[in-house]
C-alpha positions in Angstrom: 23.3 -12.0 38.8 20.8 -13.0 36.0 24.1 -14.5 34.9 24.1 -16.7 37.9 21.0 -17.8 37.7 21.4 -18.6 33.8 24.7 -20.5 34.6 23.1 -22.3 37.6 20.1 -23.5 35.6 22.1 -25.0 33.0 24.2 -26.5 35.5 21.6 -27.6 37.6 21.2 -27.6 41.5 24.9 -28.8 41.9 26.2 -26.4 40.0 24.2 -23.3 41.7 25.2 -25.2 45.1 29.1 -24.4 43.8 28.3 -21.1 42.9 26.6 -20.4 46.5 29.6 -21.6 48.4 32.0 -19.3 46.3 30.0 -16.4 46.6 28.1 -15.8 49.8 26.1 -12.9 47.8 23.9 -15.7 46.4 22.7 -17.1 49.6 19.3 -15.1 49.5 18.7 -16.8 46.3 19.5 -20.1 47.4 16.8 -22.0 49.8 18.3 -20.4 53.0 21.2 -22.6 53.0 
């Protein structure tokens, strides 16, 4: 999951949102949406 955080942080909230959309496993990582 560290990879997800690293990539998301570099990309920004937009990138993170995309990752969450592709993998519902990251939902618990997001703000809850």
